[in-house]
N, CA, C and O atoms as a Tinker XYZ file with bonds, in Angstrom:
   432  protein
     1  N      0.840000   -1.184000    0.000000    73     2
     2  CA     0.000000    0.000000    0.000000    64     1     3
     3  C      0.881000    1.242000    0.000000    63     2     4     5
     4  O      1.890000    1.304000    0.702000    81     3
     5  N      0.485000    2.229000   -0.797000    73     3     6
     6  CA     1.214000    3.494000   -0.864000    64     5     7
     7  C      0.339000    4.604000   -0.281000    63     6     8     9
     8  O     -0.835000    4.384000    0.015000    81     7
     9  N      0.908000    5.781000   -0.120000    73     7    10
    10  CA     0.089000    6.922000    0.277000    64     9    11
    11  C     -0.180000    7.835000   -0.919000    63    10    12    13
    12  O     -0.648000    8.962000   -0.753000    81    11
    13  N      0.120000    7.341000   -2.132000    73    11    14
    14  CA    -0.159000    8.114000   -3.344000    64    13    15
    15  C     -1.657000    8.131000   -3.607000    63    14    16    17
    16  O     -2.358000    7.143000   -3.386000    81    15
    17  N     -2.128000    9.268000   -4.079000    73    15    18
    18  CA    -3.529000    9.401000   -4.460000    64    17    19
    19  C     -3.641000   10.171000   -5.761000    63    18    20    21
    20  O     -2.727000   10.890000   -6.165000    81    19
    21  N     -4.787000   10.002000   -6.407000    73    19    22
    22  CA    -5.168000   10.792000   -7.569000    64    21    23
    23  C     -6.377000   11.605000   -7.140000    63    22    24    25
    24  O     -7.261000   11.103000   -6.445000    81    23
    25  N     -6.411000   12.854000   -7.556000    73    23    26
    26  CA    -7.546000   13.722000   -7.237000    64    25    27
    27  C     -8.117000   14.248000   -8.550000    63    26    28    29
    28  O     -7.401000   14.822000   -9.370000    81    27
    29  N     -9.419000   14.042000   -8.733000    73    27    30
    30  CA   -10.123000   14.536000   -9.917000    64    29    31
    31  C    -10.782000   15.867000   -9.596000    63    30    32    33
    32  O    -11.466000   16.008000   -8.583000    81    31
    33  N    -10.565000   16.847000  -10.479000    73    31    34
    34  CA   -11.187000   18.162000  -10.352000    64    33    35
    35  C    -11.667000   18.564000  -11.743000    63    34    36    37
    36  O    -10.875000   18.591000  -12.685000    81    35
    37  N    -12.948000   18.876000  -11.882000    73    35    38
    38  CA   -13.418000   19.396000  -13.166000    64    37    39
    39  C    -13.297000   20.911000  -13.159000    63    38    40    41
    40  O    -13.341000   21.550000  -12.108000    81    39
    41  N    -13.142000   21.475000  -14.358000    73    39    42
    42  CA   -13.001000   22.921000  -14.519000    64    41    43
    43  C    -13.759000   23.341000  -15.778000    63    42    44    45
    44  O    -14.018000   22.518000  -16.655000    81    43
    45  N    -14.111000   24.616000  -15.862000    73    43    46
    46  CA   -14.889000   25.060000  -17.017000    64    45    47
    47  C    -14.084000   25.156000  -18.314000    63    46    48    49
    48  O    -14.641000   25.023000  -19.403000    81    47
    49  N    -12.771000   25.387000  -18.198000    73    47    50
    50  CA   -11.930000   25.545000  -19.390000    64    49    51
    51  C    -10.541000   24.955000  -19.142000    63    50    52    53
    52  O    -10.137000   24.742000  -17.999000    81    51
    53  N     -9.829000   24.699000  -20.225000    73    51    54
    54  CA    -8.452000   24.204000  -20.113000    64    53    55
    55  C     -7.558000   25.253000  -19.451000    63    54    56    57
    56  O     -6.656000   24.904000  -18.688000    81    55
    57  N     -7.798000   26.519000  -19.732000    73    55    58
    58  CA    -6.997000   27.575000  -19.099000    64    57    59
    59  C     -7.197000   27.594000  -17.591000    63    58    60    61
    60  O     -6.232000   27.753000  -16.843000    81    59
    61  N     -8.437000   27.433000  -17.132000    73    59    62
    62  CA    -8.698000   27.417000  -15.691000    64    61    63
    63  C     -8.076000   26.174000  -15.063000    63    62    64    65
    64  O     -7.517000   26.258000  -13.969000    81    63
    65  N     -8.158000   25.023000  -15.729000    73    63    66
    66  CA    -7.539000   23.800000  -15.215000    64    65    67
    67  C     -6.024000   23.971000  -15.121000    63    66    68    69
    68  O     -5.413000   23.541000  -14.143000    81    67
    69  N     -5.417000   24.593000  -16.123000    73    67    70
    70  CA    -3.969000   24.832000  -16.105000    64    69    71
    71  C     -3.593000   25.790000  -14.979000    63    70    72    73
    72  O     -2.573000   25.602000  -14.317000    81    71
    73  N     -4.402000   26.804000  -14.765000    73    71    74
    74  CA    -4.157000   27.746000  -13.670000    64    73    75
    75  C     -4.193000   27.019000  -12.318000    63    74    76    77
    76  O     -3.329000   27.234000  -11.468000    81    75
    77  N     -5.192000   26.166000  -12.132000    73    75    78
    78  CA    -5.298000   25.387000  -10.894000    64    77    79
    79  C     -4.101000   24.450000  -10.734000    63    78    80    81
    80  O     -3.502000   24.384000   -9.661000    81    79
    81  N     -3.753000   23.724000  -11.803000    73    79    82
    82  CA    -2.636000   22.781000  -11.750000    64    81    83
    83  C     -1.335000   23.498000  -11.406000    63    82    84    85
    84  O     -0.583000   23.047000  -10.542000    81    83
    85  N     -1.075000   24.598000  -12.072000    73    83    86
    86  CA     0.171000   25.340000  -11.833000    64    85    87
    87  C      0.237000   25.816000  -10.379000    63    86    88    89
    88  O      1.277000   25.688000   -9.732000    81    87
    89  N     -0.859000   26.359000   -9.866000    73    87    90
    90  CA    -0.902000   26.836000   -8.489000    64    89    91
    91  C     -0.613000   25.705000   -7.509000    63    90    92    93
    92  O      0.195000   25.869000   -6.594000    81    91
    93  N     -1.267000   24.557000   -7.693000    73    91    94
    94  CA    -1.111000   23.434000   -6.765000    64    93    95
    95  C      0.279000   22.814000   -6.841000    63    94    96    97
    96  O      0.825000   22.393000   -5.821000    81    95
    97  N      0.853000   22.755000   -8.035000    73    95    98
    98  CA     2.219000   22.237000   -8.176000    64    97    99
    99  C      3.213000   23.227000   -7.573000    63    98   100   101
   100  O      4.126000   22.828000   -6.850000    81    99
   101  N      3.037000   24.511000   -7.866000    73    99   102
   102  CA     3.952000   25.516000   -7.312000    64   101   103
   103  C      3.908000   25.535000   -5.784000    63   102   104   105
   104  O      4.933000   25.753000   -5.138000    81   103
   105  N      2.739000   25.310000   -5.207000    73   103   106
   106  CA     2.593000   25.324000   -3.749000    64   105   107
   107  C      2.980000   23.990000   -3.104000    63   106   108   109
   108  O      2.939000   23.860000   -1.881000    81   107
   109  N      3.356000   22.998000   -3.922000    73   107   110
   110  CA     3.793000   21.714000   -3.390000    64   109   111
   111  C      2.664000   20.811000   -2.933000    63   110   112   113
   112  O      2.904000   19.821000   -2.241000    81   111
   113  N      1.439000   21.137000   -3.308000    73   111   114
   114  CA     0.297000   20.296000   -2.925000    64   113   115
   115  C      0.067000   19.159000   -3.910000    63   114   116   117
   116  O     -0.606000   18.181000   -3.585000    81   115
   117  N      0.617000   19.281000   -5.105000    73   115   118
   118  CA     0.519000   18.223000   -6.111000    64   117   119
   119  C      1.861000   18.122000   -6.826000    63   118   120   121
   120  O      2.564000   19.118000   -6.999000    81   119
   121  N      2.201000   16.908000   -7.236000    73   119   122
   122  CA     3.428000   16.706000   -8.001000    64   121   123
   123  C      3.191000   16.963000   -9.485000    63   122   124   125
   124  O      4.109000   17.328000  -10.221000    81   123
   125  N      1.948000   16.768000   -9.910000    73   123   126
   126  CA     1.642000   16.809000  -11.336000    64   125   127
   127  C      0.156000   17.037000  -11.524000    63   126   128   129
   128  O     -0.661000   16.617000  -10.704000    81   127
   129  N     -0.182000   17.703000  -12.604000    73   127   130
   130  CA    -1.581000   17.832000  -13.002000    64   129   131
   131  C     -1.711000   17.561000  -14.484000    63   130   132   133
   132  O     -1.032000   18.187000  -15.297000    81   131
   133  N     -2.582000   16.629000  -14.841000    73   131   134
   134  CA    -2.860000   16.328000  -16.245000    64   133   135
   135  C     -4.200000   16.948000  -16.619000    63   134   136   137
   136  O     -5.176000   16.817000  -15.881000    81   135
   137  N     -4.246000   17.614000  -17.750000    73   135   138
   138  CA    -5.453000   18.278000  -18.204000    64   137   139
   139  C     -6.029000   17.482000  -19.365000    63   138   140   141
   140  O     -5.381000   17.285000  -20.393000    81   139
   141  N     -7.271000   17.028000  -19.172000    73   139   142
   142  CA    -7.946000   16.214000  -20.174000    64   141   143
   143  C     -9.113000   17.029000  -20.731000    63   142   144   145
   144  O    -10.138000   17.177000  -20.065000    81   143
   145  N     -8.964000   17.557000  -21.945000    73   143   146
   146  CA   -10.043000   18.358000  -22.528000    64   145   147
   147  C    -11.124000   17.466000  -23.132000    63   146   148   149
   148  O    -10.969000   16.248000  -23.224000    81   147
   149  N    -12.210000   18.094000  -23.537000    73   147   150
   150  CA   -13.227000   17.387000  -24.299000    64   149   151
   151  C    -14.267000   16.663000  -23.480000    63   150   152   153
   152  O    -14.987000   15.824000  -24.021000    81   151
   153  N    -14.375000   16.951000  -22.198000    73   151   154
   154  CA   -15.425000   16.333000  -21.393000    64   153   155
   155  C    -16.761000   16.981000  -21.713000    63   154   156   157
   156  O    -16.840000   18.162000  -22.051000    81   155
   157  N    -17.787000   16.189000  -21.599000    73   155   158
   158  CA   -19.157000   16.692000  -21.682000    64   157   159
   159  C    -19.849000   16.208000  -20.428000    63   158   160   161
   160  O    -20.002000   15.004000  -20.224000    81   159
   161  N    -20.264000   17.125000  -19.597000    73   159   162
   162  CA   -20.874000   16.764000  -18.323000    64   161   163
   163  C    -22.366000   17.046000  -18.351000    63   162   164   165
   164  O    -22.806000   18.140000  -18.703000    81   163
   165  N    -23.120000   16.048000  -17.978000    73   163   166
   166  CA   -24.568000   16.167000  -17.848000    64   165   167
   167  C    -24.875000   15.952000  -16.382000    63   166   168   169
   168  O    -24.582000   14.893000  -15.827000    81   167
   169  N    -25.463000   16.953000  -15.758000    73   167   170
   170  CA   -25.633000   16.917000  -14.303000    64   169   171
   171  C    -26.864000   17.727000  -13.893000    63   170   172   173
   172  O    -27.364000   18.560000  -14.649000    81   171
   173  N    -27.327000   17.464000  -12.698000    73   171   174
   174  CA   -28.418000   18.230000  -12.125000    64   173   175
   175  C    -27.833000   19.270000  -11.174000    63   174   176   177
   176  O    -27.014000   18.950000  -10.313000    81   175
   177  N    -28.266000   20.518000  -11.342000    73   175   178
   178  CA   -27.828000   21.602000  -10.458000    64   177   179
   179  C    -28.976000   22.577000  -10.293000    63   178   180   181
   180  O    -29.543000   23.067000  -11.270000    81   179
   181  N    -29.308000   22.849000   -9.043000    73   179   182
   182  CA   -30.378000   23.767000   -8.685000    64   181   183
   183  C    -31.680000   23.419000   -9.400000    63   182   184   185
   184  O    -32.378000   24.297000   -9.908000    81   183
   185  N    -31.995000   22.118000   -9.430000    73   183   186
   186  CA   -33.257000   21.643000   -9.975000    64   185   187
   187  C    -33.337000   21.524000  -11.478000    63   186   188   189
   188  O    -34.381000   21.142000  -12.008000    81   187
   189  N    -32.253000   21.842000  -12.186000    73   187   190
   190  CA   -32.258000   21.762000  -13.650000    64   189   191
   191  C    -31.171000   20.800000  -14.118000    63   190   192   193
   192  O    -30.131000   20.655000  -13.475000    81   191
   193  N    -31.428000   20.151000  -15.243000    73   191   194
   194  CA   -30.417000   19.299000  -15.857000    64   193   195
   195  C    -29.607000   20.157000  -16.829000    63   194   196   197
   196  O    -30.163000   20.828000  -17.699000    81   195
   197  N    -28.282000   20.122000  -16.664000    73   195   198
   198  CA   -27.362000   20.896000  -17.496000    64   197   199
   199  C    -26.549000   19.946000  -18.377000    63   198   200   201
   200  O    -26.320000   18.791000  -18.015000    81   199
   201  N    -26.128000   20.434000  -19.507000    73   199   202
   202  CA   -25.291000   19.696000  -20.456000    64   201   203
   203  C    -24.208000   20.687000  -20.895000    63   202   204   205
   204  O    -24.449000   21.557000  -21.732000    81   203
   205  N    -23.005000   20.541000  -20.313000    73   203   206
   206  CA   -21.967000   21.555000  -20.491000    64   205   207
   207  C    -20.622000   20.930000  -20.836000    63   206   208   209
   208  O    -20.326000   19.814000  -20.411000    81   207
   209  N    -19.802000   21.651000  -21.610000    73   207   210
   210  CA   -18.413000   21.204000  -21.809000    64   209   211
   211  C    -17.600000   21.493000  -20.541000    63   210   212   213
   212  O    -17.808000   22.506000  -19.873000    81   211
   213  N    -16.688000   20.602000  -20.230000    73   211   214
   214  CA   -15.786000   20.788000  -19.092000    64   213   215
   215  C    -14.436000   20.186000  -19.433000    63   214   216   217
   216  O    -14.249000   19.583000  -20.490000    81   215
   217  N    -13.504000   20.365000  -18.516000    73   215   218
   218  CA   -12.151000   19.821000  -18.625000    64   217   219
   219  C    -11.885000   19.074000  -17.322000    63   218   220   221
   220  O    -12.299000   19.520000  -16.252000    81   219
   221  N    -11.200000   17.947000  -17.412000    73   219   222
   222  CA   -10.852000   17.186000  -16.220000    64   221   223
   223  C     -9.387000   17.424000  -15.876000    63   222   224   225
   224  O     -8.505000   17.293000  -16.726000    81   223
   225  N     -9.144000   17.774000  -14.625000    73   223   226
   226  CA    -7.795000   17.926000  -14.108000    64   225   227
   227  C     -7.529000   16.728000  -13.205000    63   226   228   229
   228  O     -8.264000   16.485000  -12.248000    81   227
   229  N     -6.473000   15.983000  -13.518000    73   227   230
   230  CA    -6.087000   14.814000  -12.733000    64   229   231
   231  C     -4.796000   15.166000  -12.008000    63   230   232   233
   232  O     -3.758000   15.396000  -12.629000    81   231
   233  N     -4.879000   15.204000  -10.697000    73   231   234
   234  CA    -3.739000   15.582000   -9.866000    64   233   235
   235  C     -3.151000   14.366000   -9.172000    63   234   236   237
   236  O     -3.888000   13.473000   -8.754000    81   235
   237  N     -1.827000   14.325000   -9.044000    73   235   238
   238  CA    -1.148000   13.273000   -8.292000    64   237   239
   239  C     -0.499000   13.897000   -7.070000    63   238   240   241
   240  O      0.224000   14.888000   -7.170000    81   239
   241  N     -0.772000   13.296000   -5.901000    73   239   242
   242  CA    -0.250000   13.810000   -4.657000    64   241   243
   243  C     -0.199000   12.690000   -3.634000    63   242   244   245
   244  O     -0.256000   11.512000   -3.988000    81   243
   245  N     -0.092000   13.060000   -2.364000    73   243   246
   246  CA    -0.043000   12.081000   -1.266000    64   245   247
   247  C     -1.245000   12.287000   -0.358000    63   246   248   249
   248  O     -1.727000   13.406000   -0.185000    81   247
   249  N     -1.718000   11.196000    0.213000    73   247   250
   250  CA    -2.912000   11.229000    1.061000    64   249   251
   251  C     -2.843000   12.267000    2.184000    63   250   252   253
   252  O     -3.839000   12.949000    2.427000    81   251
   253  N     -1.707000   12.414000    2.881000    73   251   254
   254  CA    -1.679000   13.401000    3.961000    64   253   255
   255  C     -1.886000   14.841000    3.491000    63   254   256   257
   256  O     -2.191000   15.715000    4.303000    81   255
   257  N     -1.726000   15.099000    2.192000    73   255   258
   258  CA    -1.903000   16.450000    1.660000    64   257   259
   259  C     -3.293000   16.694000    1.090000    63   258   260   261
   260  O     -3.605000   17.805000    0.660000    81   259
   261  N     -4.131000   15.658000    1.086000    73   259   262
   262  CA    -5.437000   15.798000    0.434000    64   261   263
   263  C     -6.265000   16.936000    1.011000    63   262   264   265
   264  O     -6.802000   17.746000    0.255000    81   263
   265  N     -6.379000   17.016000    2.307000    73   263   266
   266  CA    -7.250000   18.030000    2.904000    64   265   267
   267  C     -6.779000   19.436000    2.562000    63   266   268   269
   268  O     -7.603000   20.298000    2.258000    81   267
   269  N     -5.481000   19.687000    2.604000    73   267   270
   270  CA    -4.949000   21.002000    2.233000    64   269   271
   271  C     -5.202000   21.290000    0.758000    63   270   272   273
   272  O     -5.554000   22.412000    0.395000    81   271
   273  N     -5.026000   20.283000   -0.091000    73   271   274
   274  CA    -5.280000   20.443000   -1.521000    64   273   275
   275  C     -6.757000   20.731000   -1.753000    63   274   276   277
   276  O     -7.097000   21.640000   -2.509000    81   275
   277  N     -7.630000   19.974000   -1.116000    73   275   278
   278  CA    -9.076000   20.178000   -1.264000    64   277   279
   279  C     -9.458000   21.598000   -0.855000    63   278   280   281
   280  O    -10.188000   22.281000   -1.572000    81   279
   281  N     -8.968000   22.032000    0.286000    73   279   282
   282  CA    -9.285000   23.380000    0.761000    64   281   283
   283  C     -8.802000   24.448000   -0.212000    63   282   284   285
   284  O     -9.496000   25.438000   -0.445000    81   283
   285  N     -7.627000   24.254000   -0.773000    73   283   286
   286  CA    -7.071000   25.235000   -1.720000    64   285   287
   287  C     -7.894000   25.280000   -3.002000    63   286   288   289
   288  O     -8.188000   26.358000   -3.518000    81   287
   289  N     -8.265000   24.109000   -3.516000    73   287   290
   290  CA    -9.096000   24.068000   -4.725000    64   289   291
   291  C    -10.411000   24.798000   -4.472000    63   290   292   293
   292  O    -10.811000   25.646000   -5.268000    81   291
   293  N    -11.079000   24.477000   -3.379000    73   291   294
   294  CA   -12.365000   25.102000   -3.069000    64   293   295
   295  C    -12.211000   26.622000   -2.945000    63   294   296   297
   296  O    -13.101000   27.367000   -3.356000    81   295
   297  N    -11.101000   27.082000   -2.387000    73   295   298
   298  CA   -10.883000   28.525000   -2.181000    64   297   299
   299  C    -10.712000   29.289000   -3.489000    63   298   300   301
   300  O    -11.118000   30.448000   -3.579000    81   299
   301  N    -10.114000   28.658000   -4.514000    73   299   302
   302  CA    -9.792000   29.391000   -5.744000    64   301   303
   303  C    -10.615000   28.968000   -6.965000    63   302   304   305
   304  O    -10.509000   29.588000   -8.023000    81   303
   305  N    -11.415000   27.943000   -6.832000    73   303   306
   306  CA   -12.181000   27.411000   -7.968000    64   305   307
   307  C    -13.365000   28.316000   -8.289000    63   306   308   309
   308  O    -13.984000   28.865000   -7.377000    81   307
   309  N    -13.688000   28.480000   -9.570000    73   307   310
   310  CA   -14.819000   29.342000   -9.919000    64   309   311
   311  C    -16.195000   28.735000   -9.627000    63   310   312   313
   312  O    -17.181000   29.468000   -9.557000    81   311
   313  N    -16.279000   27.422000   -9.457000    73   311   314
   314  CA   -17.575000   26.797000   -9.197000    64   313   315
   315  C    -17.976000   26.977000   -7.729000    63   314   316   317
   316  O    -17.128000   27.012000   -6.836000    81   315
   317  N    -19.258000   27.088000   -7.508000    73   315   318
   318  CA   -19.792000   27.163000   -6.143000    64   317   319
   319  C    -19.554000   25.855000   -5.390000    63   318   320   321
   320  O    -19.297000   25.858000   -4.186000    81   319
   321  N    -19.643000   24.743000   -6.110000    73   319   322
   322  CA   -19.470000   23.416000   -5.500000    64   321   323
   323  C    -18.563000   22.582000   -6.413000    63   322   324   325
   324  O    -19.059000   21.748000   -7.170000    81   323
   325  N    -17.241000   22.795000   -6.354000    73   323   326
   326  CA   -16.341000   22.086000   -7.269000    64   325   327
   327  C    -16.206000   20.603000   -6.934000    63   326   328   329
   328  O    -16.289000   20.188000   -5.778000    81   327
   329  N    -15.998000   19.834000   -7.978000    73   327   330
   330  CA   -15.690000   18.408000   -7.817000    64   329   331
   331  C    -14.255000   18.286000   -7.336000    63   330   332   333
   332  O    -13.336000   18.803000   -7.971000    81   331
   333  N    -14.064000   17.607000   -6.222000    73   331   334
   334  CA   -12.728000   17.295000   -5.702000    64   333   335
   335  C    -12.843000   15.883000   -5.145000    63   334   336   337
   336  O    -13.275000   15.692000   -4.008000    81   335
   337  N    -12.459000   14.899000   -5.943000    73   335   338
   338  CA   -12.623000   13.497000   -5.575000    64   337   339
   339  C    -11.280000   12.812000   -5.437000    63   338   340   341
   340  O    -10.424000   12.920000   -6.315000    81   339
   341  N    -11.097000   12.108000   -4.334000    73   339   342
   342  CA    -9.857000   11.396000   -4.039000    64   341   343
   343  C    -10.004000    9.921000   -4.400000    63   342   344   345
   344  O    -11.010000    9.284000   -4.089000    81   343
   345  N     -8.971000    9.393000   -5.066000    73   343   346
   346  CA    -8.889000    7.967000   -5.365000    64   345   347
   347  C     -7.539000    7.473000   -4.840000    63   346   348   349
   348  O     -6.487000    7.940000   -5.275000    81   347
   349  N     -7.580000    6.533000   -3.910000    73   347   350
   350  CA    -6.347000    5.976000   -3.360000    64   349   351
   351  C     -5.678000    5.060000   -4.383000    63   350   352   353
   352  O     -6.351000    4.391000   -5.167000    81   351
   353  N     -4.367000    5.040000   -4.364000    73   351   354
   354  CA    -3.568000    4.214000   -5.272000    64   353   355
   355  C     -2.864000    3.151000   -4.436000    63   354   356   357
   356  O     -1.841000    3.446000   -3.817000    81   355
   357  N     -3.380000    1.925000   -4.399000    73   355   358
   358  CA    -2.770000    0.902000   -3.555000    64   357   359
   359  C     -1.415000    0.414000   -4.066000    63   358   360   361
   360  O     -0.566000   -0.004000   -3.280000    81   359
   361  N     -1.214000    0.468000   -5.384000    73   359   362
   362  CA     0.045000    0.009000   -5.963000    64   361   363
   363  C      0.361000    0.835000   -7.194000    63   362   364   365
   364  O     -0.512000    1.497000   -7.756000    81   363
   365  N      1.625000    0.790000   -7.609000    73   363   366
   366  CA     2.042000    1.489000   -8.811000    64   365   367
   367  C      3.512000    1.248000   -9.070000    63   366   368   369
   368  O      4.169000    0.496000   -8.349000    81   367
   369  N      4.017000    1.884000  -10.094000    73   367   370
   370  CA     5.425000    1.782000  -10.465000    64   369   371
   371  C      6.246000    2.510000   -9.396000    63   370   372   373
   372  O      6.117000    3.724000   -9.233000    81   371
   373  N      7.084000    1.775000   -8.674000    73   371   374
   374  CA     7.794000    2.304000   -7.510000    64   373   375
   375  C      8.564000    3.601000   -7.800000    63   374   376   377
   376  O      8.479000    4.537000   -7.004000    81   375
   377  N      9.306000    3.690000   -8.904000    73   375   378
   378  CA    10.015000    4.944000   -9.158000    64   377   379
   379  C      9.065000    6.134000   -9.361000    63   378   380   381
   380  O      9.382000    7.255000   -8.962000    81   379
   381  N      7.920000    5.895000   -9.973000    73   379   382
   382  CA     6.957000    6.987000  -10.152000    64   381   383
   383  C      6.355000    7.400000   -8.815000    63   382   384   385
   384  O      6.189000    8.591000   -8.549000    81   383
   385  N      6.031000    6.431000   -7.977000    73   383   386
   386  CA     5.495000    6.741000   -6.647000    64   385   387
   387  C      6.511000    7.532000   -5.827000    63   386   388   389
   388  O      6.145000    8.440000   -5.081000    81   387
   389  N      7.783000    7.182000   -5.970000    73   387   390
   390  CA     8.835000    7.935000   -5.277000    64   389   391
   391  C      8.928000    9.350000   -5.828000    63   390   392   393
   392  O      9.139000   10.300000   -5.075000    81   391
   393  N      8.771000    9.491000   -7.140000    73   391   394
   394  CA     8.789000   10.813000   -7.761000    64   393   395
   395  C      7.680000   11.690000   -7.181000    63   394   396   397
   396  O      7.903000   12.870000   -6.911000    81   395
   397  N      6.486000   11.121000   -6.988000    73   395   398
   398  CA     5.402000   11.885000   -6.365000    64   397   399
   399  C      5.837000   12.353000   -4.975000    63   398   400   401
   400  O      5.713000   13.533000   -4.645000    81   399
   401  N      6.346000   11.422000   -4.162000    73   399   402
   402  CA     6.787000   11.781000   -2.804000    64   401   403
   403  C      7.844000   12.882000   -2.825000    63   402   404   405
   404  O      7.819000   13.792000   -1.997000    81   403
   405  N      8.771000   12.791000   -3.779000    73   403   406
   406  CA     9.869000   13.746000   -3.848000    64   405   407
   407  C      9.440000   15.129000   -4.339000    63   406   408   409
   408  O     10.171000   16.104000   -4.163000    81   407
   409  N      8.258000   15.219000   -4.955000    73   407   410
   410  CA     7.874000   16.470000   -5.590000    64   409   411
   411  C      6.630000   17.141000   -4.996000    63   410   412   413
   412  O      5.988000   17.973000   -5.637000    81   411
   413  N      6.317000   16.767000   -3.790000    73   411   414
   414  CA     5.293000   17.483000   -3.019000    64   413   415
   415  C      5.912000   17.868000   -1.689000    63   414   416   417
   416  O      6.918000   17.295000   -1.271000    81   415
   417  N      5.307000   18.836000   -1.033000    73   415   418
   418  CA     5.856000   19.258000    0.243000    64   417   419
   419  C      5.644000   18.178000    1.294000    63   418   420   421
   420  O      4.837000   17.266000    1.119000    81   419
   421  N      6.374000   18.299000    2.369000    73   419   422
   422  CA     6.235000   17.342000    3.455000    64   421   423
   423  C      4.844000   17.444000    4.064000    63   422   424   425
   424  O      4.313000   18.538000    4.258000    81   423
   425  N      4.275000   16.308000    4.356000    73   423   426
   426  CA     2.932000   16.280000    4.942000    64   425   427
   427  C      2.975000   16.808000    6.365000    63   426   428   429
   428  O      3.979000   16.654000    7.060000    81   427
   429  N      1.883000   17.431000    6.799000    73   427   430
   430  CA     1.832000   17.945000    8.174000    64   429   431
   431  C      1.913000   16.827000    9.193000    63   430   432
   432  O      1.883000   17.086000   10.396000    81   431
């Protein structure tokens, strides 16, 4: 078992996703952010069904940093209720997992 995690965050545009990724990497809350364009999200919000283009930001970090990362995303995200979902990574390529550990700040 590792303490590596992936965090999914949707954003309205690729530019906003890149802004979020850069901020989180610069602050040491994430080692990497991948931007996946071309999402189409169909969801219910405030009693209406919406069909909107979005971008998915996939962040790699460590479990002890999740709460700080979540709080930072919520503070700077343009959505009233942003998606911030954690997925634990039980196994992976050891050198890559070490790279994640080496490229985020020390956990509290």
